[in-house]
Structure formats: C-alpha cells, structure tokens
C-alpha positions as CSV (number, residue, x, y, z in Angstrom):
1,X,5.7,19.1,-9.3
2,X,2.0,18.4,-9.1
3,X,-0.2,18.5,-6.0
4,X,-3.8,18.2,-5.1
5,X,-5.4,19.5,-1.9
6,X,-6.8,17.3,0.8
7,X,-8.0,18.9,4.0
8,X,-6.1,22.1,3.1
9,X,-2.8,20.2,2.7
10,X,-0.8,19.5,-0.5
11,X,-0.6,15.9,-1.6
12,X,2.1,15.2,-4.2
13,X,1.3,13.1,-7.3
14,X,3.0,12.4,-10.6
15,X,1.5,11.1,-13.9
16,X,3.3,9.5,-16.8
17,X,2.3,7.4,-19.8
18,X,-1.2,7.2,-21.4
19,X,-4.3,5.1,-21.1
20,X,-6.5,3.9,-18.2
21,X,-5.3,5.2,-14.8
22,X,-3.1,2.9,-12.8
23,X,-2.2,4.1,-9.3
24,X,0.7,2.8,-7.3
25,X,0.3,3.2,-3.5
26,X,3.3,2.9,-1.2
27,X,3.5,1.2,2.2
28,X,4.4,2.4,5.7
29,X,7.6,4.4,6.1
30,X,7.9,4.5,2.3
31,X,7.0,6.9,-0.5
32,X,6.3,6.6,-4.2
33,X,10.0,6.5,-4.8
34,X,9.8,2.8,-3.9
35,X,8.2,2.2,-7.3
36,X,10.7,4.3,-9.4
37,X,11.9,1.3,-11.4
38,X,9.0,-1.0,-11.7
39,X,6.5,1.6,-13.0
40,X,8.6,2.1,-16.1
41,X,7.3,-1.3,-17.4
42,X,3.7,-0.1,-17.2
43,X,3.9,3.3,-18.9
44,X,3.3,2.1,-22.4
45,X,0.0,0.6,-21.5
46,X,-1.4,2.8,-18.7
47,X,-1.4,6.4,-17.3
48,X,0.8,5.5,-14.3
49,X,0.1,7.6,-11.2
50,X,2.3,7.9,-8.2
51,X,1.0,9.4,-4.9
52,X,2.9,10.3,-1.8
53,X,0.4,10.1,1.1
54,X,0.3,13.2,3.4
55,X,3.3,13.2,5.7
56,X,5.5,11.2,3.3
57,X,7.9,11.8,0.4
58,X,7.2,15.1,-1.4
59,X,3.8,15.7,0.2
60,X,3.1,18.2,3.0
61,X,4.1,17.1,6.4
62,X,1.8,16.3,9.3
63,X,2.6,17.0,13.0
64,X,1.3,13.5,13.7
65,X,-0.4,10.7,11.8
66,X,-4.0,9.7,12.6
67,X,-4.5,6.3,14.3
68,X,-6.9,5.3,11.5
69,X,-4.0,5.8,9.0
70,X,-4.9,3.5,6.2
71,X,-8.5,4.8,6.0
72,X,-7.1,8.3,6.0
73,X,-4.9,7.4,3.1
74,X,-7.9,5.8,1.3
75,X,-9.7,9.1,1.7
76,X,-6.8,10.8,-0.1
77,X,-7.0,8.3,-3.0
78,X,-10.7,8.8,-3.3
79,X,-10.3,12.6,-3.2
80,X,-7.7,12.4,-6.0
81,X,-9.8,10.2,-8.2
82,X,-12.8,12.5,-7.8
83,X,-10.7,15.7,-8.5
84,X,-9.3,14.2,-11.7
85,X,-12.7,12.7,-12.7
86,X,-11.1,9.2,-13.0
87,X,-13.4,6.3,-12.9
88,X,-12.6,2.6,-13.2
89,X,-9.0,3.2,-12.1
90,X,-6.7,0.2,-11.4
91,X,-4.6,0.2,-8.3
92,X,-1.4,-1.7,-7.4
93,X,-0.1,-1.4,-3.9
94,X,2.2,-2.9,-1.4
95,X,1.9,-3.6,2.4
96,X,0.2,-0.6,4.1
97,X,-0.7,0.7,0.6
98,X,-2.8,-2.4,0.1
99,X,-4.9,-1.6,3.2
100,X,-5.5,1.9,1.8
101,X,-6.5,0.5,-1.6
102,X,-8.9,-2.0,-0.2
103,X,-10.5,0.7,1.9
104,X,-10.8,2.9,-1.2
105,X,-12.4,0.1,-3.1
106,X,-14.9,-0.6,-0.3
107,X,-15.8,3.1,0.1
108,X,-16.0,4.1,-3.6
109,X,-16.4,1.0,-5.7
110,X,-17.6,3.1,-8.7
111,X,-14.2,4.7,-8.9
112,X,-12.1,1.5,-8.8
113,X,-11.9,-1.2,-11.5
114,X,-9.3,-3.7,-10.3
115,X,-7.0,-4.0,-7.2
116,X,-3.8,-5.9,-6.8
117,X,-3.0,-6.0,-3.1
118,X,0.5,-7.2,-2.3
119,X,2.2,-8.4,0.8
120,X,-0.2,-7.3,3.6
121,X,-1.2,-8.9,6.9
122,X,-4.9,-9.3,6.5
123,X,-7.8,-7.6,8.3
124,X,-6.1,-7.0,11.6
125,X,-2.6,-6.1,12.8
126,X,-0.2,-8.9,13.7
127,X,0.2,-9.0,17.5
128,X,3.9,-9.9,17.5
129,X,4.7,-7.1,15.0
130,X,2.8,-4.6,17.2
131,X,4.5,-5.8,20.4
132,X,8.0,-5.2,18.9
133,X,7.4,-2.3,16.6
134,X,8.9,0.4,18.8
135,X,12.0,-1.6,19.5
136,X,12.3,-2.7,15.9
137,X,11.9,0.8,14.5
138,X,14.5,2.1,16.9
139,X,16.9,-0.5,15.7
140,X,16.0,0.2,12.1
141,X,17.1,3.9,12.5
142,X,20.5,2.7,13.5
143,X,21.0,0.3,10.5
144,X,22.9,2.0,7.7
145,X,21.0,0.4,4.9
146,X,17.6,1.1,6.4
147,X,18.6,4.7,7.1
148,X,19.6,5.1,3.5
149,X,16.2,3.7,2.5
150,X,14.3,6.2,4.7
151,X,16.4,9.1,3.4
152,X,15.7,8.1,-0.2
153,X,12.0,8.0,0.5
154,X,11.6,11.2,2.5
155,X,14.7,13.4,2.7
156,X,16.4,14.9,5.7
157,X,13.4,14.7,8.0
158,X,12.9,11.0,7.6
159,X,13.2,10.3,11.4
160,X,10.1,12.3,12.1
161,X,8.2,10.4,9.4
162,X,9.2,7.0,10.8
163,X,8.4,8.1,14.3
164,X,5.0,9.4,13.2
165,X,4.3,6.1,11.5
166,X,5.4,4.0,14.5
167,X,3.1,5.9,16.8
168,X,0.1,5.7,14.5
169,X,0.5,1.9,13.9
170,X,0.8,1.3,17.7
171,X,-2.1,3.7,18.5
172,X,-4.3,2.0,15.8
173,X,-3.7,-1.4,17.4
174,X,-4.8,-0.1,20.8
175,X,-7.8,2.0,19.8
176,X,-9.2,0.6,16.5
177,X,-7.7,-2.9,15.8
178,X,-9.2,-3.5,12.4
179,X,-8.2,-2.1,9.0
180,X,-11.5,-1.8,7.1
181,X,-14.6,0.2,7.9
182,X,-16.9,-1.8,5.7
183,X,-17.3,-5.6,5.6
184,X,-15.2,-7.3,2.9
185,X,-18.4,-8.9,1.6
186,X,-19.3,-5.6,0.1
187,X,-16.1,-5.3,-2.0
188,X,-17.1,-5.1,-5.7
189,X,-13.9,-4.5,-7.8
190,X,-11.9,-7.5,-9.1
191,X,-9.0,-8.2,-6.7
192,X,-5.7,-10.2,-6.8
193,X,-3.8,-10.9,-3.6
194,X,-0.1,-11.5,-3.9
195,X,2.8,-12.2,-1.6
196,X,6.0,-14.2,-1.3
197,X,6.3,-17.4,0.6
198,X,9.6,-16.2,1.9
199,X,8.4,-12.8,3.1
200,X,10.7,-12.0,6.0
201,X,8.0,-10.2,7.9
202,X,5.4,-12.9,7.5
203,X,7.3,-16.2,7.5
204,X,8.1,-16.0,11.2
205,X,4.4,-15.8,11.9
206,X,3.5,-19.0,10.0
207,X,4.8,-20.7,6.9
208,X,1.3,-20.9,5.5
209,X,0.3,-17.4,6.7
210,X,-0.7,-16.0,3.3
211,X,-2.5,-19.1,2.2
212,X,-4.7,-19.0,5.4
213,X,-5.2,-15.2,5.7
214,X,-5.7,-14.5,2.0
215,X,-8.0,-17.6,1.7
216,X,-10.2,-16.3,4.5
217,X,-10.4,-12.8,2.9
218,X,-11.5,-14.2,-0.5
219,X,-14.1,-16.4,1.2
220,X,-15.6,-13.2,2.6
221,X,-15.3,-11.2,-0.6
222,X,-16.8,-14.0,-2.6
223,X,-14.5,-13.5,-5.6
224,X,-10.8,-12.8,-6.4
225,X,-7.5,-14.6,-7.0
226,X,-4.4,-15.4,-5.0
227,X,-0.8,-15.8,-6.3
228,X,2.2,-16.5,-4.0
229,X,5.7,-16.3,-5.4
230,X,8.0,-19.1,-4.2
231,X,10.9,-16.8,-4.0
232,X,11.5,-13.1,-3.0
233,X,11.0,-11.2,0.1
234,X,9.0,-8.2,1.2
235,X,7.3,-6.8,-0.8
236,X,6.8,-9.5,-3.3
237,X,6.2,-7.1,-6.2
238,X,9.6,-5.5,-5.9
239,X,11.6,-8.7,-5.2
240,X,10.0,-10.5,-8.2
241,X,9.6,-7.5,-10.6
242,X,9.5,-9.3,-13.9
243,X,7.2,-12.1,-12.8
244,X,5.0,-9.6,-11.0
245,X,4.7,-7.5,-14.1
246,X,3.7,-10.4,-16.2
247,X,1.1,-11.6,-13.6
248,X,-0.3,-8.1,-13.1
249,X,-0.6,-7.4,-16.8
250,X,-2.5,-10.6,-17.3
251,X,-4.9,-9.7,-14.5
252,X,-5.4,-6.1,-15.5
253,X,-6.0,-6.7,-19.1
254,X,-8.2,-9.8,-19.1
C-alpha cells in the first residue's frame, strides 16, 4: 500500500498503468473503490491514480471533517501532485470529487491539464439537499444496499465516516456556502462538465438543472464543454461507463 503525508496524516494512493497521470477523485461518503471497474479501461493509455481522501477508504481517519471539505481535499490533490512532481495531470471526478478537482485547478493551474467534472451541483449547495441531509443520511444507514456500499468503501467504521461527512456538509452550508475560493473566471485548464438527465439527486430540483447550472459555470469560465447523457443515474460516469469512456478519451486526447 502506498501513502503520502498531508498534515502529518497518511493519504492512501494507488498507481497503475503508464503514461500521463490521470487522477480519479471520489465523491462524498465514497472512496476510490467506486472506480474499481471503470479505471481498467484507462490503464493502457494513462498512469491511473486513485486517491482516498483523508478520513475515507484506506486513508488515515479524522476525528471530524473540516467544514471547507472540498477545498481541503483539493489541497491533498495539490500536495500529491507536487510530491510526485507531476505536472499537466488530467483529473476525472464525480460529485464531491468534482468540487475538489475544480478547486485544485483554480489553485494550481500549472499542475492540471484537463478536468472532467461529473454530476455535481454547481457553485453552491442545493438548499433542499441540505435541509434533508441529516434525515436522508439516517435513512441511508438503515437501507441494506446503501449499508453495503458504505461498507465496501470504508470498512467496519463506515458509520463514523458517513456521520463526519454529513456534519461537514451541513456545517459548510451554514458557515461558508460556496464551494470555490477563487472566481471561476480564473480557471485555466480545459474542462468538460458531464451529468445524466435522469440523475436521481438532481432531477427533483429541475429537469433542466444541469443545462442551466453548467451553462452558467461555462459562461463564467469562458471556455469548456458540456455533455449530458440521456440515460443513467448518479453519477453519470458509472451509470454510462462505456459511453463515458469514449467521451472522456476523445476529450483527453484531442
């Protein structure tokens, strides 16, 4: 098992394949295990890198997560790239991992080449999601399928990981309220925003949510692309794996 140190704590990472670095960043309540199947498709073209953010998966645990969670995770990505002397790395990420990746690209654009940000809510938390998160997470811990997902991501202490995440997400909405420290207008790396029109977490908000939110984001950035899958759920990249792979390879290699 490989680790790098961040703030005197061990962050797990795994590298396979050869070529330009391609990082996969997991979302909230998940770990790099969520990518165990899809990354196999990329290993012949890239050095595929999986990271478990602190407090998740096989990384060292935290007593609590910071409220500015996605910026904290971006700092871990930047620290890893600097330690490995990787520049022009590509990043694929889902949900909360997308927020971390965009933050990393904003803070250290010289280290990041291209970003594919999948299935995330935009620049600010969704109020209905925040209003219900504590109740929804409590229910999720009682659902057998979700419990098995959490267990597969983190192991026996998954409940503490989920509770830490729930508390951080709620605290962020109360104390910070925005995901990015720097204006999107300053983002330099190429970016592709993806999602599913049938995303179960987003469709209840608005049937045109991704079109509107992603459209506003690209207007601010001044460049980039959007692709929305007509089918699949959350996240789009794992519910449309073959189509996502073809789309991502076209974007990453052009």
